[in-house]
MDAnalysis code that builds the backbone (N, CA, C; Angstrom):
import MDAnalysis as mda
import numpy as np

u = mda.Universe.empty(309, n_residues=103, atom_resindex=np.repeat(np.arange(103), 3), trajectory=True)
u.add_TopologyAttr("name", ["N", "CA", "C"] * 103)
u.add_TopologyAttr("resid", np.arange(1, 104))
u.add_TopologyAttr("resname", ["MET", "ASN", "ALA", "VAL", "ILE", "GLU", "THR", "GLY", "GLY", "LYS", "GLN", "TYR", "ARG", "VAL", "SER", "GLU", "GLY", "ASP", "THR", "ILE", "PHE", "VAL", "GLU", "LYS", "LEU", "ASN", "ALA", "ALA", "GLU", "GLY", "ASP", "GLU", "VAL", "THR", "LEU", "ASP", "ARG", "VAL", "LEU", "LEU", "LEU", "SER", "ASP", "GLU", "SER", "GLY", "THR", "LYS", "VAL", "GLY", "THR", "PRO", "THR", "ILE", "ASP", "GLY", "ALA", "LYS", "VAL", "LEU", "ALA", "LYS", "VAL", "ALA", "LYS", "GLN", "GLY", "LYS", "ASN", "LYS", "LYS", "ILE", "VAL", "VAL", "PHE", "LYS", "PHE", "LYS", "ALA", "LYS", "LYS", "ASN", "TYR", "ARG", "ARG", "LYS", "ALA", "GLY", "HIS", "ARG", "GLN", "PRO", "TYR", "THR", "LYS", "LEU", "THR", "ILE", "GLU", "LYS", "ILE", "GLU", "ALA"])
u.atoms.positions = np.array([
    [61.107, 52.121, 156.845],
    [61.150, 53.234, 156.054],
    [62.318, 52.911, 155.062],
    [61.812, 53.347, 153.603],
    [62.757, 53.035, 152.526],
    [63.009, 54.627, 152.002],
    [64.104, 54.848, 151.410],
    [64.123, 56.032, 150.677],
    [65.262, 55.613, 149.464],
    [64.897, 56.549, 148.544],
    [65.963, 56.618, 147.485],
    [66.749, 57.911, 147.212],
    [67.975, 58.074, 147.507],
    [68.843, 58.973, 147.504],
    [69.631, 59.130, 146.471],
    [70.186, 60.158, 145.944],
    [71.229, 60.310, 144.886],
    [72.405, 61.005, 145.570],
    [73.644, 60.402, 145.112],
    [74.958, 60.672, 145.255],
    [75.742, 60.684, 144.593],
    [76.769, 61.537, 144.337],
    [77.931, 60.981, 143.462],
    [77.419, 60.814, 141.871],
    [76.186, 61.279, 141.539],
    [75.836, 60.849, 140.102],
    [74.824, 59.666, 139.977],
    [74.841, 58.967, 141.138],
    [73.991, 57.328, 140.956],
    [72.769, 57.513, 142.234],
    [71.856, 56.425, 142.057],
    [71.022, 56.745, 143.013],
    [71.009, 55.142, 143.765],
    [70.747, 55.555, 144.880],
    [70.942, 53.958, 145.607],
    [69.382, 53.958, 146.656],
    [68.617, 52.738, 146.676],
    [67.705, 52.224, 147.705],
    [68.273, 52.173, 148.934],
    [67.843, 53.020, 150.047],
    [68.473, 52.494, 151.553],
    [67.154, 52.296, 152.412],
    [67.396, 51.739, 153.526],
    [66.622, 51.599, 154.605],
    [67.707, 51.733, 155.578],
    [67.141, 52.093, 157.143],
    [67.994, 52.243, 158.136],
    [68.912, 50.920, 158.621],
    [69.911, 51.179, 158.796],
    [70.916, 49.985, 159.060],
    [71.664, 49.250, 157.784],
    [71.280, 49.755, 156.658],
    [71.986, 49.464, 155.503],
    [73.004, 49.995, 155.302],
    [74.349, 49.351, 154.679],
    [75.718, 49.446, 154.457],
    [75.802, 49.694, 152.756],
    [76.325, 51.141, 152.592],
    [76.111, 51.275, 150.893],
    [77.616, 51.605, 150.357],
    [77.957, 51.569, 149.250],
    [79.239, 52.219, 149.112],
    [79.135, 53.220, 147.937],
    [79.596, 54.121, 147.958],
    [79.248, 55.446, 147.221],
    [80.507, 55.969, 146.711],
    [80.527, 56.769, 145.543],
    [81.837, 57.650, 145.153],
    [82.090, 58.400, 146.384],
    [83.619, 58.405, 146.265],
    [84.307, 59.430, 147.440],
    [83.656, 60.662, 147.973],
    [83.356, 60.639, 149.312],
    [82.923, 61.767, 149.875],
    [84.219, 62.341, 150.744],
    [84.115, 63.769, 151.044],
    [85.071, 64.607, 151.710],
    [85.011, 64.499, 153.036],
    [85.046, 63.222, 153.828],
    [84.659, 63.285, 155.106],
    [85.522, 61.976, 155.601],
    [85.743, 62.483, 156.896],
    [86.981, 61.401, 157.528],
    [85.844, 60.251, 158.487],
    [86.450, 59.103, 158.641],
    [86.230, 57.922, 159.137],
    [85.224, 58.317, 160.418],
    [84.156, 57.647, 160.765],
    [83.372, 58.212, 162.023],
    [82.613, 59.334, 161.876],
    [82.915, 60.407, 160.713],
    [82.041, 61.685, 160.794],
    [80.607, 61.136, 160.259],
    [79.753, 61.951, 160.524],
    [78.281, 62.071, 160.115],
    [78.129, 62.615, 158.925],
    [77.400, 62.049, 158.076],
    [76.973, 62.989, 156.593],
    [75.649, 62.975, 156.484],
    [75.192, 64.181, 156.184],
    [73.715, 64.457, 155.742],
    [73.523, 64.187, 154.175],
    [72.643, 63.343, 153.835],
    [72.382, 63.124, 152.455],
    [70.868, 63.705, 152.481],
    [70.725, 64.615, 151.526],
    [69.757, 65.715, 151.441],
    [68.761, 65.427, 150.149],
    [69.500, 64.687, 149.285],
    [68.966, 64.586, 148.032],
    [68.127, 63.319, 148.045],
    [67.160, 63.566, 148.574],
    [65.977, 62.406, 148.885],
    [65.174, 62.518, 147.612],
    [65.171, 61.465, 146.716],
    [64.151, 61.401, 145.659],
    [62.760, 60.569, 145.962],
    [62.694, 59.722, 146.717],
    [61.614, 59.081, 147.004],
    [61.219, 58.429, 148.652],
    [60.309, 58.511, 149.121],
    [60.110, 57.831, 150.613],
    [59.101, 57.132, 150.540],
    [59.287, 55.952, 151.034],
    [58.072, 55.033, 151.433],
    [58.242, 54.361, 152.475],
    [56.977, 54.190, 153.244],
    [56.971, 53.768, 154.316],
    [55.341, 52.893, 154.561],
    [54.996, 52.663, 155.837],
    [53.497, 52.084, 155.817],
    [52.503, 52.995, 155.411],
    [52.677, 54.107, 155.342],
    [51.607, 54.999, 155.393],
    [51.353, 55.464, 153.864],
    [52.446, 55.037, 153.006],
    [52.312, 55.273, 151.680],
    [53.552, 55.850, 151.096],
    [53.799, 56.406, 149.661],
    [54.743, 56.790, 149.277],
    [54.755, 58.157, 148.689],
    [56.126, 58.821, 149.089],
    [56.042, 60.234, 148.540],
    [57.482, 60.042, 147.559],
    [56.973, 60.882, 146.275],
    [57.840, 60.677, 145.327],
    [58.306, 62.571, 145.111],
    [59.587, 62.704, 145.087],
    [60.030, 64.036, 144.915],
    [59.763, 64.982, 143.464],
    [59.775, 66.103, 143.466],
    [60.062, 66.776, 141.872],
    [61.024, 67.604, 141.995],
    [62.237, 67.475, 141.867],
    [62.898, 66.214, 141.725],
    [63.097, 65.696, 143.153],
    [63.296, 66.360, 144.331],
    [63.752, 66.145, 145.833],
    [62.435, 66.348, 146.329],
    [62.752, 65.516, 147.823],
    [61.543, 66.062, 148.765],
    [62.170, 67.030, 149.634],
    [61.157, 68.021, 149.639],
    [61.952, 69.123, 150.855],
    [61.729, 68.667, 152.075],
    [62.497, 69.085, 152.668],
    [62.779, 68.653, 154.262],
    [63.225, 67.241, 154.529],
    [63.375, 66.493, 153.599],
    [63.691, 64.888, 153.678],
    [65.346, 64.880, 153.929],
    [65.996, 64.167, 154.776],
    [67.174, 63.737, 154.642],
    [67.458, 62.442, 155.495],
    [68.708, 61.930, 154.964],
    [69.401, 60.612, 155.469],
    [70.342, 60.974, 156.103],
    [70.498, 60.408, 157.348],
    [71.902, 60.533, 157.983],
    [72.543, 59.493, 158.007],
    [73.886, 59.476, 157.993],
    [74.749, 58.329, 157.752],
    [75.914, 58.532, 158.293],
    [76.718, 57.487, 158.612],
    [77.915, 57.497, 159.286],
    [78.912, 56.848, 158.484],
    [79.935, 57.648, 158.346],
    [81.113, 57.125, 157.227],
    [81.896, 56.005, 158.253],
    [81.838, 54.644, 157.391],
    [82.497, 53.693, 157.975],
    [83.722, 53.485, 157.768],
    [84.154, 53.749, 156.492],
    [85.320, 53.515, 155.596],
    [85.586, 54.407, 154.554],
    [86.761, 54.754, 154.234],
    [87.252, 55.218, 153.129],
    [88.183, 54.469, 152.640],
    [88.224, 53.919, 151.241],
    [88.903, 52.962, 150.653],
    [89.283, 53.044, 149.004],
    [89.865, 52.113, 148.582],
    [89.772, 51.963, 147.131],
    [89.372, 50.606, 146.644],
    [88.562, 50.660, 145.366],
    [88.192, 49.430, 144.797],
    [89.492, 48.529, 144.426],
    [89.355, 47.277, 143.846],
    [90.424, 46.519, 143.230],
    [90.763, 47.294, 142.031],
    [92.026, 46.670, 141.656],
    [92.650, 47.517, 140.418],
    [91.687, 46.969, 139.310],
    [91.567, 47.740, 138.304],
    [91.185, 47.342, 137.109],
    [92.391, 47.694, 135.842],
    [92.503, 47.132, 134.784],
    [93.506, 47.020, 133.744],
    [92.784, 47.932, 132.706],
    [93.522, 49.077, 132.163],
    [92.831, 49.634, 131.049],
    [93.968, 49.563, 130.018],
    [93.425, 48.476, 128.816],
    [94.631, 48.319, 127.982],
    [94.138, 48.952, 126.666],
    [94.533, 49.736, 125.915],
    [94.246, 50.470, 124.524],
    [95.275, 49.786, 123.707],
    [94.950, 49.225, 122.225],
    [95.403, 48.542, 121.131],
    [94.811, 48.817, 119.879],
    [95.700, 49.219, 119.139],
    [95.253, 49.295, 117.682],
    [96.265, 48.289, 116.730],
    [95.447, 47.444, 116.240],
    [95.983, 46.728, 115.316],
    [96.869, 47.092, 114.119],
    [98.104, 46.411, 113.958],
    [99.206, 46.731, 112.798],
    [99.484, 48.232, 113.209],
    [99.286, 48.736, 114.282],
    [100.073, 50.426, 114.055],
    [101.058, 50.287, 115.200],
    [101.633, 49.230, 115.901],
    [102.327, 48.993, 117.217],
    [102.008, 50.152, 118.286],
    [100.673, 50.285, 118.531],
    [100.335, 51.205, 119.558],
    [99.471, 50.190, 120.776],
    [100.160, 50.299, 121.849],
    [99.855, 49.749, 123.162],
    [99.910, 50.344, 124.106],
    [98.779, 50.739, 125.227],
    [98.881, 51.567, 125.835],
    [98.236, 50.718, 127.366],
    [99.104, 50.606, 128.472],
    [98.518, 49.980, 129.749],
    [98.544, 50.759, 130.934],
    [97.483, 51.124, 131.702],
    [97.537, 51.667, 132.772],
    [96.402, 50.852, 133.976],
    [96.530, 51.187, 135.114],
    [95.552, 50.740, 135.943],
    [95.038, 51.936, 136.502],
    [93.954, 51.449, 137.326],
    [93.173, 52.336, 138.119],
    [92.363, 51.962, 139.010],
    [92.445, 52.335, 140.178],
    [91.738, 52.053, 141.347],
    [90.617, 53.136, 141.788],
    [89.444, 52.926, 141.895],
    [88.275, 53.936, 142.124],
    [88.125, 54.078, 143.492],
    [88.308, 55.144, 144.311],
    [88.125, 55.685, 145.423],
    [86.530, 55.582, 145.745],
    [86.085, 55.001, 147.237],
    [84.666, 55.034, 147.600],
    [84.590, 55.063, 148.836],
    [83.554, 55.544, 149.480],
    [82.973, 55.858, 150.827],
    [82.336, 54.787, 151.188],
    [82.464, 53.934, 152.484],
    [81.510, 53.101, 152.779],
    [80.738, 53.931, 153.842],
    [79.273, 53.722, 153.635],
    [78.425, 54.561, 154.425],
    [77.769, 53.390, 155.056],
    [77.053, 53.540, 156.568],
    [76.008, 52.980, 157.162],
    [74.971, 53.867, 157.607],
    [73.801, 53.507, 156.967],
    [72.609, 54.609, 157.208],
    [72.017, 54.343, 158.493],
    [72.066, 55.594, 159.219],
    [71.689, 55.567, 160.675],
    [69.900, 55.825, 160.614],
    [69.450, 56.826, 159.962],
    [68.141, 57.520, 160.258],
    [67.791, 58.168, 159.099],
    [66.534, 57.826, 159.039],
    [65.960, 58.539, 157.474],
    [64.992, 59.534, 158.213],
    [64.940, 61.054, 157.960],
    [64.045, 61.813, 158.567],
    [63.029, 62.388, 157.240],
    [61.901, 62.318, 157.818],
    [61.316, 62.885, 156.388],
    [60.546, 64.450, 156.813],
])
């Protein structure tokens, strides 16, 4: 069974046993998370599309890790104006393991 879920303003196609990286969620490592914004469900019997979500459908996931991505450098520059700004950014993420898809 496959599902398309929405979390953190992004959409992810998941199936049971998958590991995904999503925007940071307020949950500790090892916690169970319920993702109830299911947009699409697909299995052997067919496909259900939500308007915009499917009522009663949810995806159960376990928080595997909380972390930060690699650092990116943000550099602003304006020619001939002696304007330079350098900053770094590390985006936080949550690593989820999909355990069950309920319809």
